[in-house]
N, C-alpha and C positions, 0 to 999 in steps of 0.2 A: 314130271309133273307139268303140266300145261301152265302157261301164264300170258296174260294179255301182253306184258310188257317183259323184254329182256335187255339187261343192263350189262355193258363190259367196259373194263379198261384193259385196254390192248396192250401187249408187250412193248416196254419193260418200265416200270417205275423203282418201287422200292423192294427190297427181297424181304424185309423184316416185318413189314406191317402192309396192311391195305391202302391204296390212295383212295382219301374219303369221298369221293364226289357221287359215287354211284350209292354210297351207303346213305349221304344225303338225300339223295332224290327218292330211294328206296323208303327212306322214313317219311318223308312228304306223301309219296302215292298211298301210303299205309293209312295216312288220314283220310285219303279219299275212297279208301276201300277198291283201290285199283292193285290185281292181283300181278306182282312183279317178281322176278328170280334175276340175281346178280351173280357176276363172277368175274374174277380177276385173272386174264386168260395170262399175263406176265408170270405170277407164280407157278401158275399150272404148266407153262412151257418151260419153265426152268427145272423144275421138278422130273417132269420127263425127260427133258437132255441130261440133266447130271444125275442119273441113275445107273444102275448096272447095265439093265437093257440098252438105255441111252449111250453109255460109251461104248458099248460092244458094236451100236451102230456107227460110233464114230471110227473105231479103229477096227482093223481086222487082224485076227489070230494068226494069219499066214506069213509068217517070216517077215513080219514089219512092213509088207505091203498094205497101203491105205485102201479102204474099202470105198464103195461108190460114194459115201457121204464124203469121203477126201478127196478133193481134188489135188492129184499127184503135181507139185510144182519142179519144174527142173532143177532147183536149188533149194533146199530146206534149209532153215535156220539149223544152225548146232542146238538151240536150245529144243524145235520141235523135234530134231531128230532123237534127241535125249527122250523126250515125252514120251513119242513112238515107242522106242526101246522099253519103256517103264509101263507099256501099257496094262500088261496084266496086272501089276502093283494098283494103277489107278480103279479098274475093272473092280478089283477085290476089295478096294476100301471107300468106293465112294457111297454105299448105300449107310455105311455104320458114319460115316463123316456128317453127311445129311440129316441123318437122325439127330446127331449130337448137337448140330447147328439147329436145330429145331427144339433143343432141350429134353430130348426122350433117351437119351442114352450117356448120360453124365460123366459115367466110370471111363468112358473112353479117354478124358482129358488125361489121365494117368498115361495113358500109353503114347497118346500125341505127343505130350510133353518129354517123353524120352528121346524124341528126335530120330527113331529109327524106324517108325511105323508108317509115317505119311512120304511118297515119295515126292522129291523136291526139285524144281527146276529153276529158273533164272529168278522168280520173285523172292525165293528164299534169301538171295545174296545180300539183301537188304538188312538181315538178322544179324549181321555183324555191328553194323551202325547201331542197331536197337536193343543189342544183348543186354545192354544196362537197364533197360527199362523193366525187364522181366523180374528183377527183384523187388520191384513194387507192384507186380499184378499178381493176382490168384492165379492157380492151377487152369481153372474153368476159363478165365480171361487169356490166359497165356495159349491155352490151346484152341480158342476161339479165333484168336489170330494167326496162328498156324495154320488152322483149316481155312480161313481166308485167303491166306497166301495158295493154299494147296489148290483152291477153287480157281483163283487168278489164272494159275499156271495154266489149267485145262482151257479159262476164256483165251489165253494168248493162242495157243494152238486153234482153237475155234477160228479165231480172227485170221489167222496165217494161212489156215487149211482148208476151212470149211465156208465160213461167211465173214468177210471184212467188216460187214456193218454190225457184228453182235457186240453188246455191251451189257454189263449187269442190268444197269437202271436206265438205258437207252437203247432204241434200236433204228439203226439206220438214220440218224439223227440230222445228218449233213444232209440229207433230202429234204428236211423240214426247216431247216436254219434258213432265215431270207429267201425264202422260195417264193420270188416276186412273180415268176411264171412257174407252171404247173407241168411246164415241158418234160423238165427231167425225172419228175416223180411220176408222170403219166407215162412215159418211156419206159422206167422199171416196173412198173405194174403191167405194163404188156409182156416181160420176160418171163421165161419160165419160173414158178415159185422156189425159193431158196430151200435150203436144208432147214432152216429155223420156220421157214413159211409152211411146209409140209408139217411140221408137228402143231404149228399154230392150228392149222385148218382140221386137222384131223381132232383134236379137242373141239375145236367148233363146231364141226359136223354133228359130232356125238350131242352138243348142248342143243341145238337148234332143232334135231330131230326129237329130242326129249321134251324140249320146252314147248316147242313150236307157237312162237309168241306171234302176235299182229304188229307189233312195233320193236323194233331193234334199234337201241339207243346204244350209240358207242360215245364214250367220255373221252376226251383227248387233251389231257392235261397239258403235254409238254411236247416240243419238236421231236423227240424221240420216241413219242406213241404213234405219231402221223402215219408212217409208212404202213405199220401194222394194222391199222384203223381201216386204210382204204384195202388192204388186201382181205381184211375181215369182210369188209361190205362188199368187196368185188366178189367173192365166192358164193355169200349169200344172195347177192343180185341174181347170179348165174344159177343157182340150183334151187332158189325158194323165191322165183319172182313177185310173189304175190306178199311177202314181207315186207312191209315198209322201214325204211333204214334213215336213222338222224342220228346227227353228231353235234355234240355241245361240248364245253369245257374251258380251260384255260386257255389253249391253243387258238380255237377259233374266235374266243373272246377279243384276246388282242390282235389276233395275224388276220383273221379273215371278214374284217367289216367292211370291206371294200370289195370283196369278190364279186367278180362278173364271169369268171371262165365256165362254158357250159359244160364242160367235160367232167368237172366234178360231178355233176348230177347223173353221169352214169353209173357212180357208185352210190349216190346219198341220195334220198327224196328231200332231206330237210336239214337246215344246219341253223343251229337256235345260238342265239348270244347273250351274256349275261346270265342273272341268276335263271336257273333253269325250271323252277318249280314251275310257274304259269305258262310258260312255253310249252312244257311236257304235258302239262294236265289238258292243254289245247289239243295238243298233238294226237293223245290218245282219244279225244274226242272225235278228231276229224278222222281218225283211222277208223276207230271200232263202233262209232256212231254217227256215220256220213249223213244218215237220213234225219238226224236232230240238231245238226250244226250245218250252218252255212259260212263254210271257209273262214272261221276266226282265228287268227294267229297274233302271237306275241313275239316280236324281235326274230323273226324266223324268215330265212333265205329258201327258195323253191324255185323251180322251173315252171313257167308258165309262156305258151306259145314260143316255145324253144328259146327264151330269154330268162337270164336270172331274174328275180323280182324279189325285193325285201318287204315282206307282208309285216304290219304292226297295228292291225286293225281293230284287234280286241279292246274295248272300253274298259275290261277289268284291270285293277290296279295289282300290283305286285302283291304276293302274302308279305305279313308283316313276320319279323324273326320269331316271334312267340307263337306264330301260327304253322309253322313249318314241322315241326314234329320232331323226333327225336332220330338222329340217325340209326340204321339197322343195319347190322353186320351179318345177320343171316345169311345163309347161302355160302359165304366166303369160308374157306379153308383155314380158319384161325390157328389151328394146331399144326399148321404146314410151312408157315413160313419160317424163313431162314435168317437168325440172329449173325450179324459178322462183325468183325473188329479191322477195320483196314488199318489205321494208325492206334498208336497206344495212347494219343490224349484222351482223358476221359470226358471233356466236353465233346469231341469230335466225334464221339462213335454214338452219340444219342441219336443221329440221322440212321444208323444202320444197325443197332443191338437194340434188341427188344420189342414187343408189341406195345403199341400206343393207341388208345383209343383216340380220335380224332373229333375236336369240338371248335367253336367259333364263339368268342364271348361277344364280340358285336361286329356286323357286317362293315365293310368300309374302313377308314383311316379317321381318327378325331383330328389328327393334325392336318392331312390332306394338301400339304403345301410345296415338297420337295421337288425340286424341279425336273429330277431325272426321273422321275415318278410316273405314272399313267394315270394322272388326277383327273383328267378329262372323263374317264370311264367311271360307270358305276361302280364297278367292285370296290373303286376308291373313294368315289366322290359320295356316295350314299350311305350315311354314316347312321347306322342304328344298331345301339347297346342291346344287351338281352339281359332281361333283371337277374339279379343272383340267384332268387329262390328256384327259377325257371333252369336256370344252368344247373344248378344242383340237382333237381329233380331228375334232368336229362343225363347228369352222371350217375345218378343211383340206377336209372332204368340202363345204362350201358354197361355197368358191373354187372348187373344181373344176369344180362344178355351174354356178355362174352367172357366171365370170369375172370377180366382184367381190370385193374385200377390204375393202370397209367393214363394219362392224359396228356395230350399234345395239343393247345390250343394254337390253330392256325391263323390267327389274327394278322392282319397287315400290322398292327403296333397295338397291343393290348392296353386300353386305357387304364392310367393308374386306381381312380377312385372305383371302378368296376372291378380291377383285380382286387381291392381292399375289402370290398363289400362280397366278393366271391370268397376269400380267405377266411372272413368272419363268418360267413354260412357255411363252409366245410367244418370250420372248428365248433360252430354251435351244433351241428347235425352228429358229431363225433365221427364224422368220416376219416379212412385212412387210404389215403389217395396220394399219387406221385404225381408232380406235373409241372409243364415248362412250357413257355410261350415267347412270343417276340415282343419287343418293346422301343421305344423311344427313350433314349437316357435323359431324361430330362429330370429336373431337381424335386419333383413331388416323390420321388423314390428317395425317402429319409432314412436312416438307421433302423428306427422304427418299425416303420412300414416293410422294410425287407425282412425284419425278424419276424412281423406278422407272417409274412407270404412263405418263410421257410417253415414255420410252425402248422402252416396247413399244407404243407407237403410239395412246394416249389422247390424243384433242385436246381433249376438251369434257367436262364433267359438269354436270348440273344437279340441283338440290337445293332442299328447302323452309327458306325463312327465316321464311316466313310472315308473323307479325305485326311482327317487329321490335321487340319489347317483351318484357322479361325477365319481366315479372308475367305476360302470356298467354303465352309460350311455356310457362311452367310449368302454367299451366291446361291447355293442351294437351298437356301432359307430353310435350313434343318433345325432352326430355333435350339440349338445348344451350342457349346464352346467346349474346347477340349479339355480345359479346366473342370467345367463341369462334369463331363463323361467320367474324368478320372474319380471326381468325388461318388459320384453314383455307382461305378464300376466297384469302387472300395466299400460302397456301404452292402452292396450285394455279396462280395467277396466273404466281408467279415461275418455277413449272417450264414456263410457256407452254403451260398448259391453262386454255383460255376456261371461265369459269363463268356459269351462268344462275342466278337465283333465281325460286324461286315465292313471290309475296307475296301476303297476303290481308289483307282490311280487312271489318269488320262482324261479328268474332267476339263471339259472346255476352259480355255486359258490358264491350266495348270502348268506352272513351268517347273523346270528340272529341279531346281533349287527347294521348291515345294514339295515335290516328291521326296526328295532325299530328305527332307526337315519330317515328313510325314511318316517315313520309317522310324526316323529317331525317335519321335512320340511313341509309336507302336512299342519299339525296343524299349523304351523306359517303361511303360504301361505293363508290360510282361515283366520287367525286372523286379519293379516293386511289387508284383504278385497280383495286380488289380484286375488283369485279364488272364483268361485261361486258354482261349482258343480263340481264331480268327482265321479269315479268309479274304484272300485279296480278287477282287473283281477287277477286269479292264472295264470304263465307262462304255456303255452302249446306248446310242441316241434312239431313243423308240420316238413312233409317230404321233402318241398320245399324251406326252410328257411335255412340258412346257417348252424345253430345249428345242425339242422335236418339231413344235407348233410354232415357235419363234426363236428360229436359231441365230437372227442377226443380233438379238439382245444378248448372246453368250459368245458372241465373236467365233461363231462357225458358218460354214455355207453346205447346205446339202449339196452331194455330186448331181443329183438329179431331181427335178420335181415330177418326173414320169411316177404315175399311180400302177402299180403291177394289177394284173387280173387276177391273182391269188393271194399269196400272203403279202400282209404290207404291215411291219413294225418297225423290226431294226433297220434304221437309214445310215447310209453311209455318209461321212462327211469329212470337210477339210477344216482343221484346227489353224486359226490365224497364226498360232505361236510356230507352226511346222515339225513340232517336235515329235519323234516316233516313240510313242510311248510304249510299243511292243517289245523294245530291248528292255524295259525295267522288268517284265514279267517272269523270268527264270528267277534273278535276284531276290526278287520281293517275295516270292513264295518259298526261296530255299531258306533264306533269313527268318521267315515266319515259322517253318517246319523246326527249326532249331529252337526259335523262342518257344515255342509249345511244348517243347519237351526241356525246357528249364536250362539251356546251355547257349553258348556264343555270345552272351551278353558285352563281353568284353572285346569283341572283335570291332575292329574299323569298320565302316560302312562301305568303305570302297572294296573291302574284301568279297563283299557279295555278288560284285559287278566284275565285268573283264572288260569294261571301257571307264575312262575317267568320268568321275562324278565330283560335283563341288564339297567342300566341307559343310556339316549340317551348321546353322545358325541356332540352333534350339540350346539352350543352356543345358548342361548334362544332368541338373537337378530340378528341372520345371516341373516335372510330376510331381518329384517326391515333396517339393516345396507348395506345391500348390494343395496337396493333401494335410499340410501342417496349418493352413490358414485356419482363424479362429473360427469356431463354430457357433451358429445363430443360437443362444439360449432362450429367447425370447418364444414363450410358448402363448397362442392365440387362445383367447376365451374360447372359442369354437371347437378348439382341438378335441379329439375324442380320446378319452382314456380308458384302455381295455388292460384288464389281467389275464394273464395265459395261466397262470400256476393254480395250485390247489389252496386249500384252506389249511392254515397253521395249527399244530398243537400248541397249547397256552401253558404257561409256568408261570405263577406270581412269586414275588420276593420282595422284599424291603430293603432298600439302600441307605445305609447311615452313614453321615460324614459330619465332623464337628457338632454333634448333639442334634443335627436334622436328620430327617429320616423320611424316604420317598418311596411312595408305593410303586412299585416298578413290574414289568412283566417280561420272559422271553416268547418269541414268537418261533416256532420251527417249522422251517418250511421243505419238504421233499420235492425235490427236482428230480427230472429223469435219470440226471448223471449224478447228482450230489446231493446232499443234505445241507442247511444252513440257517443260521439263528440271527435275528435281530433283537436289538432290547430296546424299549420304549417306557416312556410312563404310562402307568396303568390305563388312564381314562384315553390318552391318544391311542394306545395300544388297542383298547377295545373298538374305538371309534374305526382304526384300521382295519379291524377284522370285518366290522360290517360295511366298510364302504368297498372292499375287497369281494366281497360277497356280492355287492351291487353291480360292480364294474367287468365281475367275472365274464370272461368271452362266451360262457353258456348261457347267456340270458339275452333276451332278444332287445331290449332295451338298452342303448349304449348312451353313457353318459359323458357330457362335454366338461372339460378342464374347469369351465365356470361353476357348473355343478356341483364339482366336487368342492371347489374352493368355498362355495355357498355354505354346504352341508357342514364342513369343517369349522366355517367361521359362527354356526349358531353356537357351538358347544366352546370353541377357543379363540384365542387371539394371532395373529402373526402366521396365515398359512405358507408365506412364501419361506420362512425360516424352517417351518416343518418338512415343505416338500422338497428344499435343497439339504436335508439333514443326511447323515450317515445312513440311518435305517431304510429311508425312502430310495438314496440313492442306490443300496445292495439290491432292493427290488427292482430298480430299473434295469440292472444287470440280469436280471432273472425272470423278467417277462411282464413288468409293469411298464405299458407301451403309451406313448403319445402319437396319435396318430391324425 
């Protein structure tokens, strides 16, 4: 099928779901009636490599001698020798395992779990440590985990014998990281194609010849996609020089903003920055209708008279989020993605297990102040939320197209007010969806808001706790405290929403004591059960963050002021503390791994490190005491009151005491899990029934606390006495929310 535009994501990103950039651009181009085809070459290369035919090409069946695909080393590790010896078992099982991980062969789980079906190499050694966990995992999950270890064993073989740059979610990432000079990448591209390159090019060749595009767009989200992007562009330039080639995506947006090396344009005709919709539309016009358009470009690098120039001469404004259309996943092999479980932590698996439709609630970040973040770039600083009804429309369109009702909102930080509006709209439309997103741990996430989010299908959130030190959180301008984070994570956890925390060490001026105290805070958060997952990142100074732009304010010095001719983002720096933060990496990550599995809370912090550390200065009950502090029971008159439950059945009776009698009623409610009853005076009960109908989540009008109070006071006195009575408190436990 011919298209004007061919969009790809080069190898590799995720195994379980497509990276959404091409789907976003295709959705936009649909609104302009521009014919577009897209492909995720990452999953297609993986499926060709991890197949019976693919493994036969890796292994040779001639007495353990490797084929031309496998470069014989003078010394192979014992692990690789074992995999070679078991090659027939790998070839025999691979297609069945891949089908199982695609959800097409569920009965294989029973055989995998017997642990005599899959060949096992070094990755399975960790099973002894995790054997306890399988008691809490179902057969399908255990089998997925074992199958993941099996694939990782094959990956280890590929790295040692075939291509040292291979990785499931990245390829030749080292060549893209901090590549201030293009020299090393350019030199690699002059070498003969690697084994992985050959597979990539064979797939690309077939698609280019079928689609015959005029414009070939390559989205490069990460450094681990960069080499394959250049390899793809190189092949198309050589064999189809008439096709124009452009690069966009997260990597050029952050890394290539000061590009000046002309050699890059031996591979690409255009490189666009920031939001891609308008730049791509103008490129389509320039390539397909040059007679109608005079070189109008938006945020685009190109080569002119032998020099790299940056053109931003279009007067058209970027499209609003309401105008960019619904992401379109057609053409992508949605039923071929592979769900894997690398570790048994239930939150951690969200990134690698299951198919997620990707959407954005708001462009940019509503906070936009964190000093380590790229807040000077448009993808952060230009904040524009999307209306909840438009989001729900897009969700329904995507469910109809993909058949999947799982959504990952890929926001920098989803705004609490918009999350509330979205949850109400989902419930009003009676949509059955599952969703998760990234947040800031701010106090807006009350107990009741978390319950509302859960009712709408939210199962998890991730957010930055960063350094877990109030001094450093203030320096970062995070706008939260550790105590506040503890309370917010408690609210999510009690609503059965899993919480993942991004953790940071090595921030400028961070002392050894503060690193130790941060670890103690994290230990306590896991021990009391309000965090379920986390990941430690070492601080990296980037060119577009406040720390990178004004290092003197943060006690650090750039190693050089030289601006490279290729990538410029990560900056090497010297911290005035002189501390080697690298030494903490292993201990922080090992302790966290154990905490995520609910063990080793009683270990002394010193036991995680092989060098002397100071004792923590954090009180051992700091977090648990913070969670016991009084809650604020004051309700603002403007707070919204919502009832999530159904309507009760009524039963009237008379209550007598000492010659007096009252007309009473019993209201019986049926929750999804249980039934419960409350008793009230007849008149108050009848009022309660009619107000529950008014404040039901299925209604479009939302009533404030003041409106509910005023309605009550038309008929009765002392609303506060009624509101804090036992019947209303019972309803508060079953879905009467104050938002």
